[in-house]
C-alpha positions, 0 to 999 in steps of 0.5 A: 430509897430502895435500890433495885439490883439488876438481875443475874447475867445473861447466859449465852451459848454460841453455836458456830462452826467457823473458828474466826466468827466464834472468836470475833463473837467472843471478842464482841461480847467480852466487854459486856459485863452482863454476859456470861458465855456458857460456851461455844459449840462447833456443831449440833452434837456439841450444842445438844451436849451443852443443852443437856446440862444447862439451858442458856438464856440466849442461843446465837445460832448459825444455820450451816454447820457440819452434820445437822444444821442450825435449823435442826437445832432450832427445831429441837430447842423449840420442840423441847420447849426450852426457854432459851431465846434464839438468835439465828445469825447466818450468811443465809439471810434470804427470805426463804431461810428468814421465813423458815426460822421465824416459822420454827420459832426463832426470836430474832434473825440477823445477817452475819455480813451486815448485822454483826454489830447488832448482837450487843444491842440485842443482847442488852435489850434481852438482858433488860427484859429479863 
């Protein structure tokens, strides 16, 4: 009998300017053994610096940040054809932003206020797709 090994961990980058949300996200991901937290970026510039060194499997991306927005980072990620899956995770969940992010290539779009608990389920799904 051949036992198939699970693939490596899923590398995740969180791009979130709220320290409270970032900490909550980190606690939510901690029990997931298949997650390797690549880092937490507080803004566009920090995220771009990390992306110059490593291309994570998944980017969890807030829209509203100081300086350039998550929309601009999503555009940059997709223009550079990075293979990262992007989960937009925002309080701006109205149809305008949902449609815009989908048009720009976001893989998933979640509302922070009502879908926080979906993050581990979604990451588990993505890990098993790897």
